[in-house]
N, C-alpha and C positions, 0 to 999 in steps of 0.2 A: 511293544517287549517294556514292561516294568523291569529297571537293573538291579542286581542283586545288590545287600547290601549288604558294608564288609563284613565281616566277621568283630569278637570282639581280637578275639585271637590270633590273625588276620591281620589283625591293625601291630600286634605286638610283636611279631615275625619282624613287620616289613622295618615299625621299630628299630628290635636288636640286630634285624642287614642295615639296615642306615646305619646304629655306632659300626658295630661293627667293619663296614666299610672306610668311617671315614679311620679308622685308629688305621685299616693296611692307610688307606691313603697320607699320615702325617705319617708310620715308619717303627709307630706304634707297636703293627705286630710288625712283624719282619717281614720280607718274601723267605720263600725256605721253611721261614719256624710250621711248629706241630700244631695246630690247637688243639686241645682236649675236651669234651665236651661239656663235662661236668669240672673245669676253672672256669672253661665262660659260664655258666650258671650264676656261680659263686661271686663272677667278676659281675656280673651284669647283674645281679637282682633276679635274678627270671627262671624258672621251668625249665627244663629239656626241651618240650614239643617247637617253644616258640625261638629257640634257639640249633634246633633241628634244621627244622625249615624254614628261618635265618641263611643254615650254609650251605643250603639247599638253592635260594636266589640265587648266594653270591657263586654258587661253582654255575650256574649261570652265565652267570655277568661275568666269566673271567675271571676271576677273581682268589677263587680254589679249586684244586684239585682231590681227591679220593682216594689214597696207595697209605691201604690199608689203616687210614688215619686223616685228618681232613688240616689238606698245608695251603698255605699262604703261594699262588704262585708264580717263580720267579718268570723272568722275562727275557729272556738269550736277544739279538742282534739281529736272528733273523724275523723274532714277535716284534723287532723295533721298529724295524722298515715297511713291515704286515702292515700298523698300525698307521704308522706317519702317509703310505699310500692308502690305508681306505679315510683317511682323516679327510685327504686332497680330494679322495671322489665325492668324498664327501660334502669338503664349504663347496666344492664348484658346481655343485649341481641346488644343492642350496643357495649361493647367491645367483647364479642363476632364476633362479623358480624368483627368488626374491625382489629381481631389478624389476619384475613382470605383477610382479602383487603385491609386493611391501608399500602401505596407507601411510599418509600424509603426515600420521603420527609417531608411522615406525621411521621413518625417518626423520621429525624431529627427533627421538630419544633416539640417533646413533647422532647424529648431529653434536648433541651437548656428552654423548661421550669421548669422540674423537675429538674435543675442549682437552675433556675431566679430565686424559690422560696426558694433554700437552706438557706438561711439569715436570714434568721426568724429573727434575733434579730435588724436586720440595716431594711429594708422594713415595710415599712408603715399597716399596715391593708387593706388602699384602695386598697395598689399594691400586698398584698396576694392576699386580694378575685379578680380580675384582673387579674392575673396570675393562681389563679382553676379557673376561671368561661373558660378560654380560652386553660386547660388543656380540662376540661372534653366535649365542645364544641368540640376540637378537634377532641378525638374519635370518638364521636358522626355524621362529616362528615367519617373519616374516615372509619366511616361501609356504607359510601355509600346505607345510607336509609333514604331517604326523609320523610317515617309516622315519624318515630320514631325519626330526625329529627328536626317534627311538635311537635311530643307531649315534647321530652322534652323541647323544650325552656317553651311549657307552664306549668310546671313542675320547667321550672330556677324562672319561675317570684316568686310562687306561695313561694318555696326558700326565694326570698329575701319580702315576704310580713312576712315570720314567724319570718327575721334578719340572717337567720343559717349562712354570717358567719363573723356576732364580735361577740358569743356566745364562741368561740375559747379561751382556753389557749395559750399560746407558744407551753406547752406540745400538746398541744395539738392537737395544730399547724404543731409541728411535727413528731408526731406521724401519721399526715394522710400523710407530706411525702411519710415517710414512703411506705406509705399506696399503694400511687401515683406509686413510684418507683416499685412495685411489681403486681400491671396495665398494666406496661411500660412494665416491663422482658416480661410479657409475651404475653404480642402483638409481639414485640420481635424474640419471640421463637417460635410466631405461633399457642400456645397454647390451641387456642378455649375456651375449659373448664374451663384452671388455668383461662385467662382472666376474668371470666363469674363471677365465684367466687369467688374472686378478685373484683371488683369489686361490685359488693352485699354485700358482705364482710365492703366496703369502706358507703357505705350508713350507714347500721345497723348503723356497729360504729358509722356513724353520728346522728342518730337519738338517740342511748343511752347518748348523750353530748345532744343533743338540749329539744328530750326530756320535758327533767324537768326541762330546767333553761329558758324558753318563760315562756308568763311572756302572759294569756290569757284569 
C-alpha cells in the first residue's frame, strides 16, 4: 500500500509544534503560562489552523494542558520521580537490546562519543549536553526498537524541561562519563544483563543528583 504524502498544512503544523516546543524547553514559554492563539499566530507569523494543530500535538506530548485555554504544563515532584522511573525502564530495556543488536559501526560511533566527552575541563556545557544526548540516542537506535525509541524521545523532552543537563558539577560529569564507559563495555561484550544493570544505575544515579536540586 502506498504511503500517504504529508500535506503542506501538516508540515506547517509540525514546524509550529517544533518551534513552540523549543520555546518551552528554552524557558521562553514558562510553566503555568497561558497561551493565546491569536498572540501565537502573530508571533510565529502563521495562521490559526496550524497553531491549533500544533497545540493539540503538544498537548498529546504532555507539554500543554487545556483548562479554559492553553497552559504550559507544570511538573510537580511526583511527576519528576515518574519521569525518572520511566526513563530508567526505557534506558535499561534499550541497553539490553543494544547489547544484542548493535552493529560494529554503532559501537565505533559510541566509542568516539565517549572519547569526545573526556576533556570535561575544556568542553562547554552545551557541547557536553549534545554529546551526552547523542550517546543515549545512539544506544536507543542500536536497540532496533522503534516503539522504545518513541518513548525515549518523549522522556528526553521532559529531561530538558527539568533542566537536567545543567545541574551537574564537573566531578559529577566525570562520574557520568565512567558510567557511560561501563554501559559501552557491556555492549561490546554483548552482556545483556550487565548492559541493563549499568543503564538503570546510570539513570538512578542521575536522579539522586537532580531530584534534590531542582526548583519546582
